[in-house]
VOSE-267969 format. One record per residue (C-alpha): residue number from 1; x, y, z; residue in three letters. Coordinates in Angstrom, 2 decimals, always signed. Example, Ala and Ser with C-alpha at 12.3 -4.5 7.8 and 13.67 -1.06 7.14 Angstrom:
1  +12.30  -4.50  +7.80  ALA
2  +13.67  -1.06  +7.14  SER
***
This chain:
1  +144.63  -33.09  +60.96  MET
2  +147.25  -30.92  +60.15  ARG
3  +145.52  -28.04  +62.48  GLY
4  +144.43  -30.42  +65.22  ILE
5  +148.13  -31.72  +65.61  ILE
6  +149.63  -28.10  +65.27  ALA
7  +146.65  -26.97  +68.10  THR
8  +147.70  -29.99  +70.36  LEU
9  +151.31  -29.13  +69.85  ALA
10  +150.61  -25.71  +70.96  THR
11  +148.69  -26.93  +74.18  VAL
12  +151.64  -29.35  +75.03  TRP
13  +153.91  -26.52  +74.89  ARG
14  +152.33  -24.28  +77.02  ILE
15  +150.62  -26.94  +79.79  ALA
16  +153.58  -29.27  +80.35  SER
17  +156.04  -26.61  +81.80  PRO
18  +154.41  -26.55  +84.96  TYR
19  +154.39  -30.41  +85.75  PHE
20  +158.28  -29.97  +85.21  ARG
21  +158.55  -27.00  +86.93  SER
22  +159.16  -26.73  +91.24  GLU
23  +155.92  -27.75  +91.52  GLU
24  +155.88  -30.42  +89.54  ARG
25  +155.33  -33.29  +92.22  TRP
26  +152.31  -31.52  +93.36  ALA
27  +151.08  -31.01  +90.25  GLY
28  +151.32  -34.68  +89.33  ARG
29  +150.17  -36.04  +92.28  LEU
30  +146.86  -33.89  +92.14  LEU
31  +146.66  -34.97  +88.58  LEU
32  +147.09  -38.71  +89.06  ALA
33  +144.40  -38.22  +91.68  ALA
34  +141.95  -36.43  +89.86  ILE
35  +142.38  -39.21  +87.18  ILE
36  +142.42  -42.04  +89.24  ALA
37  +138.82  -41.06  +90.44  ILE
38  +137.61  -40.29  +87.30  GLU
39  +138.56  -43.95  +86.23  LEU
40  +136.82  -44.94  +89.77  GLY
41  +133.49  -42.99  +88.51  ILE
42  +133.44  -44.68  +84.95  VAL
43  +133.95  -48.11  +86.80  ALA
44  +130.78  -47.40  +89.09  ILE
45  +128.94  -45.86  +86.30  THR
46  +129.49  -49.71  +84.50  VAL
47  +128.35  -51.24  +88.02  LEU
48  +125.37  -49.31  +87.77  ILE
49  +124.69  -49.85  +84.45  ASN
50  +124.78  -53.75  +85.66  GLN
51  +122.74  -53.51  +88.49  TRP
52  +119.89  -51.84  +85.83  ASN
53  +119.75  -54.85  +84.30  ALA
54  +118.98  -56.90  +87.76  ARG
55  +116.68  -54.30  +89.34  PHE
56  +114.80  -53.97  +86.55  TYR
57  +114.28  -57.33  +85.97  ASN
58  +113.75  -57.35  +89.91  ALA
59  +110.64  -55.13  +88.91  LEU
60  +109.15  -57.05  +86.20  GLN
61  +109.25  -60.80  +87.93  ASP
62  +108.18  -58.93  +91.20  ARG
63  +110.84  -60.34  +93.29  ASN
64  +110.48  -58.48  +97.02  TRP
65  +113.32  -60.02  +98.12  ASP
66  +115.87  -59.13  +95.20  ARG
67  +114.60  -55.58  +94.84  PHE
68  +115.49  -54.49  +98.79  VAL
69  +118.87  -56.57  +98.24  TYR
70  +119.27  -54.30  +95.35  GLU
71  +117.75  -50.99  +96.38  LEU
72  +120.67  -51.74  +99.34  GLY
73  +123.54  -52.46  +96.89  TYR
74  +122.34  -48.83  +94.90  PHE
75  +122.76  -46.83  +97.87  CYS
76  +126.69  -48.52  +98.37  VAL
77  +127.22  -47.58  +94.56  LEU
78  +125.68  -43.93  +94.98  ALA
79  +127.27  -43.08  +98.26  THR
80  +130.96  -43.92  +96.97  ILE
81  +129.67  -42.22  +93.51  PHE
82  +129.17  -38.67  +95.84  ILE
83  +132.40  -38.55  +97.57  ILE
84  +134.30  -39.55  +94.54  ALA
85  +132.41  -36.79  +92.98  ALA
86  +133.07  -34.14  +95.99  VAL
87  +136.71  -35.26  +96.62  TYR
88  +137.54  -34.79  +92.74  GLN
89  +135.87  -31.39  +92.19  LEU
90  +137.58  -30.50  +95.04  TYR
91  +141.51  -31.72  +93.86  LEU
92  +140.33  -30.23  +90.91  ASN
93  +140.07  -26.97  +91.99  GLN
94  +143.45  -27.16  +94.18  TRP
95  +145.19  -28.55  +91.14  LEU
96  +143.21  -25.46  +89.35  GLN
97  +144.25  -22.57  +91.57  ILE
98  +147.90  -23.80  +91.88  ARG
99  +148.74  -24.23  +88.44  TRP
100  +146.70  -20.64  +87.53  ARG
101  +149.06  -19.28  +90.40  ARG
102  +152.26  -20.96  +88.40  TRP
103  +151.49  -19.73  +85.17  MET
104  +150.64  -16.21  +86.37  THR
105  +154.00  -16.08  +88.05  ARG
106  +155.89  -17.31  +85.10  THR
107  +153.98  -14.85  +82.37  TYR
108  +154.13  -11.57  +84.59  LEU
109  +158.10  -12.72  +85.01  ASP
110  +158.64  -13.09  +81.54  ARG
111  +156.28  -10.08  +80.89  TRP
112  +158.13  -7.87  +83.17  LEU
113  +161.63  -9.19  +82.69  ASP
114  +164.04  -6.75  +81.17  GLY
115  +161.51  -3.83  +80.11  SER
116  +160.20  -6.57  +78.55  ASN
117  +156.40  -5.08  +78.42  HIS
118  +157.41  -1.83  +77.41  TYR
119  +159.23  -3.39  +74.10  ARG
120  +156.39  -5.56  +73.04  MET
121  +154.10  -2.43  +73.20  GLN
122  +156.63  -0.28  +70.93  LEU
123  +156.57  -3.13  +68.47  LEU
124  +152.18  -2.93  +68.09  GLY
125  +149.71  -4.52  +68.84  ASP
126  +150.50  -8.58  +68.10  ALA
127  +149.11  -9.13  +71.50  ALA
128  +146.65  -6.65  +72.35  ASP
129  +145.74  -6.22  +75.66  ASN
130  +148.20  -8.39  +77.97  PRO
131  +145.78  -7.30  +81.41  ASP
132  +143.59  -9.70  +79.63  GLN
133  +145.66  -12.53  +78.60  ARG
134  +147.27  -12.86  +82.03  ILE
135  +144.15  -12.60  +83.88  ALA
136  +141.33  -14.32  +81.94  GLU
137  +142.87  -16.15  +79.35  ASP
138  +145.10  -18.24  +81.71  ILE
139  +142.54  -18.84  +83.60  ARG
140  +140.14  -19.83  +81.00  LEU
141  +142.93  -22.03  +80.01  PHE
142  +142.68  -23.84  +82.57  ILE
143  +139.40  -23.89  +84.85  GLU
144  +137.52  -23.56  +81.40  GLY
145  +139.63  -25.95  +78.92  GLY
146  +142.17  -28.24  +79.62  ILE
147  +141.19  -29.71  +82.38  LEU
148  +137.43  -30.34  +82.16  PRO
149  +138.08  -31.43  +78.32  LEU
150  +140.91  -33.27  +79.52  GLY
151  +138.77  -35.24  +81.79  LEU
152  +136.00  -35.35  +79.55  GLY
153  +137.65  -36.90  +76.64  LEU
154  +139.14  -39.44  +79.23  LEU
155  +135.66  -40.09  +80.61  ASN
156  +134.88  -40.89  +77.16  SER
157  +137.94  -42.83  +76.23  ILE
158  +137.33  -45.05  +78.98  VAL
159  +133.17  -45.00  +79.00  THR
160  +133.83  -45.98  +74.87  LEU
161  +135.59  -48.91  +76.07  GLY
162  +134.18  -50.24  +79.13  SER
163  +130.31  -49.96  +77.59  PHE
164  +131.48  -51.11  +73.79  SER
165  +131.94  -54.72  +75.73  VAL
166  +128.75  -54.59  +77.71  ILE
167  +126.91  -53.45  +74.30  LEU
168  +128.77  -55.98  +72.05  TRP
169  +127.57  -58.48  +74.63  GLY
170  +124.14  -57.51  +74.33  LEU
171  +124.15  -57.50  +70.77  SER
172  +124.54  -61.33  +70.76  ALA
173  +122.26  -61.82  +73.66  ALA
174  +119.65  -59.95  +72.10  ALA
175  +119.67  -59.99  +67.63  PRO
176  +118.42  -57.11  +65.93  LEU
177  +114.38  -57.95  +64.84  HIS
178  +113.10  -56.67  +61.66  LEU
179  +109.94  -57.81  +60.10  PHE
180  +109.71  -60.85  +62.21  GLY
181  +112.84  -62.19  +61.26  VAL
182  +115.97  -62.42  +63.71  ALA
183  +119.28  -60.83  +62.04  TRP
184  +122.77  -61.84  +64.13  ASN
185  +124.55  -59.28  +63.26  ILE
186  +127.71  -58.66  +65.50  PRO
187  +128.00  -55.91  +67.61  GLY
188  +124.99  -54.47  +65.40  TYR
189  +123.97  -51.80  +68.87  LEU
190  +127.38  -50.36  +68.65  PHE
191  +127.75  -49.95  +65.24  TRP
192  +124.56  -48.05  +65.34  ALA
193  +125.89  -45.92  +67.50  ALA
194  +128.87  -45.45  +66.47  LEU
195  +127.28  -44.18  +62.89  LEU
196  +124.66  -42.33  +64.89  TYR
197  +127.68  -40.16  +66.63  ALA
198  +129.48  -39.47  +63.32  ILE
199  +126.64  -38.11  +62.08  LEU
200  +126.42  -35.83  +64.89  GLY
201  +129.89  -35.11  +65.07  THR
202  +129.87  -34.17  +61.18  ALA
203  +127.04  -32.22  +61.30  LEU
204  +128.51  -30.09  +64.66  THR
205  +131.33  -29.21  +62.83  HIS
206  +130.10  -28.02  +59.64  TRP
207  +127.73  -25.44  +61.92  ILE
208  +130.22  -24.64  +64.74  GLY
209  +133.24  -23.82  +62.91  LYS
210  +133.10  -20.06  +62.85  PRO
211  +132.36  -20.14  +66.43  LEU
212  +136.23  -20.24  +66.90  VAL
213  +137.13  -17.23  +65.20  ALA
214  +134.14  -15.61  +66.26  LEU
215  +135.22  -16.22  +69.91  ASN
216  +138.62  -15.12  +68.92  PHE
217  +137.56  -11.95  +67.99  GLN
218  +134.64  -11.43  +70.83  GLN
219  +137.61  -11.63  +73.77  GLN
220  +139.50  -9.26  +71.96  ARG
221  +136.53  -6.87  +71.64  TYR
222  +135.39  -7.02  +75.21  GLU
223  +138.88  -6.35  +76.05  ALA
224  +139.46  -3.26  +74.19  ASP
225  +136.44  -2.02  +75.57  PHE
226  +137.04  -2.48  +79.19  ARG
227  +140.69  -0.87  +77.94  PHE
228  +138.60  +2.53  +76.68  SER
229  +136.39  +2.44  +79.76  LEU
230  +139.40  +2.45  +82.03  VAL
231  +141.24  +5.16  +79.69  ARG
232  +138.36  +7.32  +80.69  VAL
233  +138.23  +7.10  +83.99  ARG
234  +142.08  +7.58  +84.45  GLU
235  +142.16  +10.64  +81.91  ASN
236  +138.52  +12.25  +83.50  ALA
237  +140.03  +15.20  +84.12  GLU
238  +141.30  +16.12  +80.49  GLN
239  +138.15  +14.87  +79.16  ILE
240  +136.23  +16.87  +81.00  ALA
241  +138.32  +20.21  +80.58  LEU
242  +137.77  +19.33  +76.83  LEU
243  +134.10  +18.54  +77.19  GLU
244  +134.91  +15.48  +75.46  GLY
245  +132.04  +13.43  +76.99  GLU
246  +130.28  +13.63  +74.39  GLN
247  +133.49  +12.41  +71.52  ALA
248  +134.17  +9.51  +74.43  GLU
249  +130.65  +8.15  +74.08  ARG
250  +130.36  +8.15  +70.65  ASN
251  +133.61  +6.03  +71.06  ARG
252  +133.04  +3.68  +73.66  LEU
253  +129.86  +2.72  +72.14  LEU
254  +131.15  +2.46  +68.56  GLY
255  +133.84  -0.32  +70.42  ARG
256  +130.63  -1.62  +72.26  PHE
257  +128.71  -1.63  +68.76  ALA
258  +131.51  -3.80  +67.31  ARG
259  +131.47  -6.11  +70.31  LEU
260  +127.37  -6.71  +70.06  ALA
261  +127.61  -7.24  +66.84  ASP
262  +130.07  -9.71  +66.84  ASN
263  +127.82  -11.13  +69.91  TRP
264  +124.99  -11.24  +67.22  MET
265  +127.05  -13.49  +64.70  ALA
266  +128.12  -16.03  +67.76  ILE
267  +124.20  -16.16  +68.85  MET
268  +123.17  -16.88  +65.12  THR
269  +125.76  -19.34  +65.03  ARG
270  +124.59  -20.87  +68.57  THR
271  +121.19  -20.64  +67.69  LYS
272  +121.82  -23.24  +64.76  ARG
273  +124.49  -25.47  +66.72  LEU
274  +121.76  -25.67  +69.37  THR
275  +118.98  -26.78  +67.15  PHE
276  +121.67  -29.64  +66.15  LEU
277  +122.83  -30.35  +69.36  THR
278  +119.32  -30.40  +71.58  ALA
279  +117.38  -32.38  +69.28  GLY
280  +120.47  -34.33  +68.63  TYR
281  +120.29  -35.01  +72.46  GLY
282  +115.99  -35.39  +71.99  GLN
283  +116.34  -38.15  +69.71  ILE
284  +119.43  -40.14  +71.47  ALA
285  +117.38  -40.79  +74.68  SER
286  +114.67  -42.64  +72.44  VAL
287  +116.87  -44.03  +69.73  PHE
288  +118.56  -47.22  +71.58  PRO
289  +115.11  -48.14  +72.56  ILE
290  +113.90  -47.95  +69.42  ILE
291  +116.80  -50.09  +67.92  VAL
292  +116.22  -52.44  +70.69  ILE
293  +112.45  -52.77  +71.12  SER
294  +111.54  -55.28  +68.26  PRO
295  +113.74  -57.82  +70.40  ALA
296  +112.38  -56.65  +73.56  TYR
297  +108.46  -57.43  +72.06  PHE
298  +109.49  -60.54  +70.54  ALA
299  +110.86  -61.94  +74.13  GLY
300  +114.57  -61.99  +73.36  ALA
301  +115.38  -59.76  +75.99  VAL
302  +113.56  -59.05  +79.27  GLN
303  +112.82  -55.10  +80.71  LEU
304  +116.22  -55.13  +82.83  GLY
305  +117.88  -56.40  +79.47  GLY
306  +116.19  -52.97  +77.72  LEU
307  +117.13  -50.85  +80.37  THR
308  +120.62  -51.97  +80.47  GLN
309  +120.72  -51.78  +76.74  THR
310  +119.27  -48.24  +76.47  ALA
311  +121.58  -47.33  +79.41  SER
312  +125.29  -48.73  +77.80  ALA
313  +124.18  -47.11  +74.40  PHE
314  +123.55  -43.70  +75.78  SER
315  +126.94  -44.15  +77.43  SER
316  +128.83  -45.49  +74.42  VAL
317  +127.13  -42.80  +72.23  GLN
318  +127.83  -39.89  +74.74  GLY
319  +131.02  -40.78  +74.67  ALA
320  +131.73  -40.88  +70.53  LEU
321  +129.67  -37.76  +70.99  SER
322  +131.85  -35.87  +73.13  PHE
323  +133.01  -33.88  +70.41  PHE
324  +129.24  -32.46  +69.76  VAL
325  +128.45  -31.81  +73.44  ASP
326  +131.87  -29.79  +73.71  ALA
327  +131.93  -28.01  +70.82  TYR
328  +131.18  -24.54  +72.06  ARG
329  +133.54  -25.11  +74.88  GLN
330  +135.90  -26.01  +72.44  LEU
331  +135.70  -23.28  +70.19  ALA
332  +136.12  -20.50  +73.05  VAL
333  +139.12  -22.62  +74.53  TRP
334  +140.57  -22.53  +71.06  SER
335  +140.34  -19.07  +70.94  ALA
336  +142.04  -18.47  +74.58  VAL
337  +145.00  -20.91  +73.06  ILE
338  +145.49  -18.45  +70.25  GLU
339  +145.42  -15.63  +72.11  ARG
340  +148.32  -17.68  +74.74  LEU
341  +150.22  -18.62  +72.15  ASP
342  +150.52  -15.18  +69.89  GLY
343  +151.08  -13.35  +73.60  PHE
344  +154.17  -16.16  +73.89  ASP
345  +155.38  -15.05  +70.77  ARG
346  +155.67  -11.58  +70.98  SER
347  +157.06  -11.77  +74.54  ILE
348  +159.82  -14.09  +72.76  LEU
349  +159.91  -11.36  +69.70  THR
350  +160.57  -8.67  +72.37  ALA
351  +163.16  -10.67  +74.04  ARG
352  +165.00  -11.39  +70.76  GLU
353  +165.01  -7.84  +70.12  ILE
354  +167.14  -6.90  +72.99  ALA
355  +169.46  -9.65  +72.29  THR
356  +170.04  -10.05  +68.74  THR
357  +172.49  -7.75  +67.33  PRO
358  +172.37  -4.92  +66.03  PRO
359  +171.26  -3.17  +69.27  VAL
360  +172.38  -0.77  +71.40  ILE
361  +174.83  -2.57  +74.12  ALA
362  +174.79  -1.72  +77.69  ILE
363  +178.22  -2.45  +79.48  GLU
364  +179.81  -1.92  +82.73  PRO
365  +183.11  +0.06  +82.71  ALA
366  +185.95  +0.44  +84.91  GLY
367  +185.91  +4.26  +85.08  GLY
368  +183.77  +6.91  +87.05  THR
369  +182.28  +8.49  +83.60  ALA
370  +179.37  +7.32  +80.92  VAL
371  +180.94  +6.73  +77.49  GLU
372  +178.69  +6.64  +74.60  ILE
373  +180.87  +5.08  +71.66  LYS
374  +179.53  +5.21  +67.82  ASP
375  +176.08  +5.24  +68.91  LEU
376  +173.23  +5.13  +66.04  ALA
377  +169.64  +5.81  +68.47  VAL
378  +166.96  +4.11  +65.96  LYS
379  +162.72  +4.13  +65.69  LEU
380  +161.60  +0.67  +65.84  PRO
381  +160.83  +0.91  +62.07  ASN
382  +164.56  +1.20  +61.50  GLY
383  +164.80  +4.92  +60.82  ALA
384  +167.68  +7.06  +62.44  PRO
385  +166.74  +9.38  +64.77  LEU
386  +169.84  +10.13  +67.07  VAL
387  +173.45  +9.46  +66.34  ASN
388  +176.58  +10.36  +69.24  ALA
389  +179.99  +9.20  +67.98  GLN
390  +181.77  +9.84  +71.31  ASP
391  +180.32  +11.63  +74.22  PHE
392  +181.46  +11.52  +78.12  VAL
393  +179.63  +12.37  +81.12  ILE
394  +182.06  +12.36  +83.81  ALA
395  +181.05  +11.81  +87.61  ALA
396  +179.72  +14.97  +88.98  GLY
397  +178.55  +16.75  +85.77  ASP
398  +176.00  +18.68  +85.45  LYS
399  +174.58  +18.46  +81.68  VAL
400  +171.62  +20.48  +80.12  LEU
401  +170.52  +18.64  +76.84  VAL
402  +168.27  +21.16  +74.52  THR
403  +166.46  +20.80  +71.17  GLY
404  +163.32  +21.02  +69.02  PRO
405  +160.44  +18.84  +70.04  SER
406  +160.94  +15.28  +68.58  GLY
407  +164.52  +15.66  +67.62  SER
408  +164.87  +12.30  +69.72  GLY
409  +166.23  +13.73  +73.47  LYS
410  +163.46  +11.62  +75.09  SER
411  +164.59  +8.56  +73.00  THR
412  +168.41  +9.14  +74.13  LEU
413  +167.92  +9.03  +77.79  PHE
414  +165.75  +5.79  +77.06  ARG
415  +168.67  +3.66  +75.35  ALA
416  +171.17  +5.33  +78.34  LEU
417  +168.51  +3.70  +80.50  ALA
418  +168.92  +0.31  +78.83  GLY
419  +165.15  +0.12  +77.71  ILE
420  +165.49  +1.39  +73.96  TRP
421  +167.75  -1.21  +71.90  PRO
422  +166.94  +0.07  +68.76  PHE
423  +169.97  +0.86  +66.87  GLY
424  +173.91  +0.36  +67.38  SER
425  +176.74  +1.28  +69.36  GLY
426  +177.78  +0.62  +73.01  THR
427  +176.82  +2.57  +75.93  ILE
428  +179.54  +2.01  +79.19  ARG
429  +177.62  +2.85  +82.73  VAL
430  +180.34  +2.46  +85.81  PRO
431  +180.16  -0.98  +87.27  THR
432  +177.42  -0.92  +90.67  GLY
433  +176.53  +3.30  +89.58  ALA
434  +172.78  +3.76  +90.48  LYS
435  +171.22  +5.12  +87.34  VAL
436  +167.68  +7.00  +87.75  MET
437  +165.49  +8.58  +85.19  ILE
438  +162.85  +10.60  +86.02  LEU
439  +160.41  +11.39  +83.04  PRO
440  +158.15  +14.24  +82.91  GLN
441  +155.13  +12.64  +84.22  ARG
442  +156.19  +10.10  +87.12  PRO
443  +154.37  +6.74  +87.99  TYR
444  +153.51  +6.28  +91.54  PHE
445  +151.59  +3.09  +92.68  PRO
446  +148.18  +2.81  +94.26  ILE
447  +149.37  +2.53  +97.73  ALA
448  +150.52  +4.73  +100.99  THR
449  +151.74  +7.77  +99.73  LEU
450  +155.70  +6.16  +101.86  THR
451  +155.06  +3.57  +99.78  ASP
452  +154.62  +5.30  +96.31  ALA
453  +157.55  +7.61  +97.29  ILE
454  +159.92  +4.86  +98.03  ALA
455  +158.71  +2.70  +94.91  TYR
456  +160.34  +0.41  +93.66  PRO
457  +162.04  -0.07  +97.29  ALA
458  +159.99  -2.73  +99.19  GLU
459  +157.60  -1.29  +101.46  PRO
460  +158.92  -0.72  +104.80  GLY
461  +162.54  -0.35  +103.16  THR
462  +162.88  +3.80  +104.51  TYR
463  +162.28  +5.31  +107.20  ASP
464  +158.88  +7.42  +106.78  THR
465  +159.42  +10.64  +109.09  ALA
466  +162.71  +11.23  +106.52  ALA
467  +160.56  +10.68  +103.59  ILE
468  +157.91  +13.11  +105.29  GLY
469  +161.23  +15.42  +105.49  ASP
470  +161.73  +15.29  +101.95  LEU
471  +157.90  +15.98  +100.68  ILE
472  +158.05  +19.06  +102.89  THR
473  +161.49  +20.32  +101.42  ALA
474  +160.28  +19.65  +97.59  VAL
475  +157.60  +22.21  +98.95  GLY
476  +154.79  +19.76  +99.84  LEU
477  +153.92  +20.30  +103.84  PRO
478  +150.16  +19.20  +103.34  ALA
479  +150.86  +15.57  +101.87  LEU
480  +153.77  +15.02  +104.62  ALA
481  +150.95  +14.91  +106.63  LEU
482  +149.11  +12.28  +104.83  ARG
483  +152.35  +9.53  +104.55  LEU
484  +149.59  +6.81  +105.82  ASP
485  +146.88  +7.46  +103.30  GLU
486  +146.63  +4.89  +100.71  GLU
487  +145.44  +6.53  +97.06  ALA
488  +145.47  +6.95  +93.25  HIS
489  +148.17  +9.74  +93.56  TRP
490  +148.39  +10.15  +90.05  ASN
491  +145.04  +10.66  +89.59  ARG
492  +144.76  +12.66  +93.04  MET
493  +147.48  +15.46  +92.24  LEU
494  +148.62  +18.23  +89.83  SER
495  +151.35  +17.32  +87.30  LEU
496  +153.49  +19.76  +89.36  GLY
497  +152.91  +18.50  +92.64  GLU
498  +153.68  +14.78  +90.97  GLN
499  +156.84  +16.20  +89.85  GLN
500  +157.75  +17.63  +93.19  ARG
501  +157.55  +14.00  +94.71  LEU
502  +159.22  +12.64  +91.80  GLY
503  +162.13  +15.05  +92.69  ILE
504  +161.64  +13.26  +96.37  ALA
505  +162.23  +9.76  +95.02  ARG
506  +165.34  +11.10  +93.78  ALA
507  +166.55  +12.62  +96.47  LEU
508  +165.51  +9.85  +98.39  LEU
509  +166.90  +7.02  +96.39  LEU
510  +170.44  +8.96  +95.94  LYS
511  +171.19  +7.74  +92.55  PRO
512  +174.76  +8.35  +91.12  ASP
513  +173.59  +9.42  +87.77  TYR
514  +170.03  +11.22  +87.69  LEU
515  +168.28  +11.88  +84.16  PHE
516  +165.55  +14.49  +84.55  LEU
517  +163.49  +14.10  +81.32  ASP
518  +161.49  +17.49  +81.49  GLU
519  +160.98  +16.68  +85.39  ALA
520  +160.08  +20.04  +86.40  THR
521  +158.52  +21.25  +83.21  ALA
522  +155.22  +22.08  +85.28  SER
523  +157.21  +24.15  +88.20  LEU
524  +156.91  +27.54  +87.55  ASP
525  +160.52  +29.07  +87.49  GLU
526  +161.32  +29.81  +91.25  ALA
527  +159.74  +26.00  +92.02  ALA
528  +161.84  +25.04  +89.43  GLU
529  +164.95  +26.91  +90.85  ALA
530  +164.43  +25.87  +94.24  SER
531  +164.64  +22.54  +93.39  VAL
532  +167.60  +22.48  +91.97  TYR
533  +169.43  +24.24  +94.64  ARG
534  +167.64  +21.34  +96.38  LEU
535  +169.34  +19.00  +94.41  LEU
536  +172.90  +20.41  +94.56  ALA
537  +172.92  +20.83  +97.99  GLU
538  +171.61  +17.22  +99.04  ARG
539  +172.81  +14.91  +95.87  LEU
540  +176.09  +17.23  +95.60  PRO
541  +177.70  +14.13  +94.17  GLY
542  +175.13  +12.98  +91.73  THR
543  +175.73  +13.54  +87.74  THR
544  +172.73  +15.28  +86.52  ILE
545  +171.64  +15.41  +83.13  VAL
546  +168.36  +17.44  +82.37  SER
547  +166.14  +17.86  +79.04  ILE
548  +164.67  +21.38  +79.34  GLY
549  +163.97  +24.14  +76.97  HIS
550  +164.03  +27.14  +79.73  ARG
551  +166.80  +29.42  +79.70  SER
552  +166.66  +29.57  +83.07  THR
553  +168.30  +26.19  +83.42  LEU
554  +171.31  +27.33  +82.42  THR
555  +172.59  +28.46  +85.24  ALA
556  +172.10  +25.00  +87.11  PHE
557  +174.56  +23.39  +84.59  HIS
558  +178.06  +23.19  +83.54  SER
559  +177.77  +21.49  +79.73  ARG
560  +175.08  +22.19  +77.54  ARG
561  +174.61  +19.75  +74.99  VAL
562  +171.99  +20.45  +71.53  THR
563  +170.27  +17.76  +69.79  VAL
564  +170.34  +19.22  +66.18  GLU
565  +168.02  +17.55  +63.77  ARG
566  +169.38  +16.64  +60.81  GLN
567  +168.04  +14.22  +57.46  ALA
568  +170.01  +11.26  +58.45  GLU
569  +169.92  +11.41  +62.29  GLY
570  +169.95  +13.88  +64.67  ALA
571  +174.00  +15.09  +66.28  ARG
572  +174.62  +16.20  +69.41  LEU
573  +176.90  +19.60  +69.37  SER
574  +178.32  +20.83  +72.57  GLU
575  +179.14  +24.28  +74.09  GLU
576  +179.82  +25.47  +78.11  PRO
577  +176.58  +26.23  +79.48  ALA
578  +176.45  +30.49  +79.84  ALA
579  +176.23  +31.28  +83.89  HIS
***
């Protein structure tokens, strides 16, 4: 019981914000309309149940006029039922897409806000495959869970209340006949339906309970397999150069094997559950007739009463058997709830990491220099990485940062960018200053070349001709003729070409502080020198801080900082750059 209450609390926490959001009135009205139609459908079902008795009694009595009248009455009810069913489906789908759009936007905002997605990745695999959780789990939560299951539960409750009254009255009109004796047991038909449903529910839960965990694992394995396929596609060139096709094939088949093994476990458990539910359903179709048939053969009830009783019994038994009929769907939905709940917790943890002391604080400063005070950069596990007591990068400085690989140079840049909170100390950045960090492998969205260069600015922000001139200036005149072409540029271009385009982006965005994290490492020395001269010419007032290993970079910087690795964390030492 405690687990059910906790699950319901989680469902409420995930679902309720939509009905308190800016779309609350549209959502509430749609939901109210859907519920009203559902109640109307149950009312029509009750009327059809009553019609059932009159219609079959007319047949038994060979009453032609009554027969024709009841046919017309049924046509009216059927027409209303069809219209209600169509519009309920239409409004249901309308609510689904509005709700899903709002949840998708909300989860994207929380996931991407303030580099939260990056911190979540650093913290580990607590929320694996966020793409699946946003794209698939939200859809399943709404379309495959809360709306159909909620409406099904509502239908069952209202149906149970409506038909229990009918069934109780029929029990009095047609007493239980056993061995030629009439037994007046109040509501015996209702109690028979209740006992039948309780037995079926208990057996269903006993057999089907493992499906919850199995479905949770299945979604994870499916997502892992899709992600691995995407990685092979994204890294096709490197795999081909290493002749790693067989290794990738084995790795992919290994992931698929886990998927298939888990699916086989689901199949086995589902087979046992289907044996039960199919048998339960078949017996349910004749069980009420068996219960009421002694009264029928004793002449205590007519044919119409028999069919009405069977229909009412089936409705009550079906309402009580909601858990049996929806168990597989509930198992899948429970896994979805767990995944969304885990995603929520991971988002919250990553957000708290960035705000709960000790953290590296980024503060606005009134001057024109970037000031580092008592900075201790650490790994997520708390291990020390880089220490910088008092370090200043003045406006217009050209600083070269060197040091052995793995000493923390790139992580220091991440801390300066404000996306690495692990550690302590303060970094003061001039108020309103535009800071840009250009990594060794720049990112370009799948878009036109113009929009890819201008990223993250909105399309159309910058002049296309100006972007073409910059692409030519960095040494890619052929690409300047393809500005309107949409492509996957990270996959189509060499790393050297990507780095040139990264420099073009920096020239376009004109940052006040430009941090180059080996952003020209894939260029030859002559091309690298040309790029740095271009930066000095086009961005004369920009402060440039470079991570690099080539001695030729010294000529383009006025200061040189070495990151010296030590047991308690690397330290910065400075010497003037030689010219």
